[in-house]
C-alpha positions in Angstrom: -26.9 82.8 1.7 -29.2 84.1 -1.4 -28.0 81.0 -3.4 -30.2 79.1 -1.0 -32.6 82.4 -1.4 -32.3 81.0 -5.7 -32.2 76.9 -5.0 -35.5 77.0 -2.6 -37.3 78.7 -5.4 -36.3 76.6 -8.7 -39.7 73.5 -9.0 -36.5 71.6 -11.1 -34.3 71.5 -7.8 -35.3 68.4 -5.7 -32.0 69.0 -3.9 -29.7 70.7 -2.9 -25.6 69.3 -3.1 -23.0 71.3 -1.2 -19.6 69.5 -3.1 -15.9 71.3 -3.3 -14.2 71.7 -6.2 -10.8 70.2 -3.8 -9.5 68.4 -1.9 -11.1 69.6 2.0 -14.7 71.0 2.1 -14.2 73.4 4.5 -10.8 74.2 6.0 -12.7 76.3 8.6 -11.4 79.3 9.5 -8.7 81.3 8.6 -6.6 81.7 11.3 -5.2 85.0 9.6 -9.3 86.8 10.0 -8.3 86.5 14.1 -8.7 89.2 16.2 -10.9 91.1 13.1 -14.0 92.9 13.6 -16.4 89.2 11.8 -17.9 89.3 8.5 -21.4 88.3 7.6 -21.9 85.9 7.2 -21.4 84.5 10.8 -21.3 80.8 10.7 -24.2 79.8 13.0 -26.9 81.6 10.5 -25.3 79.5 7.8 -25.4 77.0 9.8 -29.5 77.6 10.0 -30.5 78.4 6.7 -29.4 75.0 5.5 -30.6 73.0 8.3 -33.8 75.5 8.4 -33.6 75.1 4.4 -36.9 73.9 2.6 -34.9 71.8 0.2 -33.0 68.8 1.4 -29.3 69.7 1.6 -26.5 67.2 0.7 -22.7 67.3 1.6 -21.1 65.8 -0.4 -17.4 65.3 0.9 -13.3 63.8 -1.2 -11.5 65.3 1.9 -11.8 66.8 4.7 -13.8 69.0 6.4 -11.8 71.3 9.7 -13.4 72.7 11.8 -16.7 74.4 11.3 -15.9 73.6 7.7 -17.7 70.3 9.7 -20.3 72.2 11.3 -21.8 72.9 8.0 -22.2 69.1 7.1 -23.5 68.5 10.6 -25.9 71.1 9.4 -27.0 68.3 6.1 -29.4 66.4 6.0 -26.5 63.8 4.2 -23.0 63.7 4.8 -21.4 61.5 2.3 -18.0 60.5 3.0 -15.9 61.6 5.6 -12.8 61.8 6.9 -11.7 63.2 10.2 -8.5 62.6 10.1 -7.9 65.2 14.0 -8.3 63.2 15.6 -4.9 61.4 15.4 -3.6 64.8 15.6 -5.4 64.6 18.7 -7.2 67.8 18.1 -11.1 67.2 19.7 -12.8 69.1 21.3 -14.1 67.6 24.2 
């Protein structure tokens, strides 16, 4: 969250780009954390921060975005390249 504040204060930055260095943009929740107390920042707060950013936020995805990772990407103004592998596995929410 502090990174957004820093980027918003940077007068030379015109847009913010979320980019993963690995093949998965964001893998979603860690199932090993289920049942444990939640820790900040919570996913809805992160998405709200992205949506309320005074600069445009772009998600660049060169791999999968699972669960909450897709929600983060959808909070951005623009998503570049998306693959929904879970659809092929029948793991969709209706």
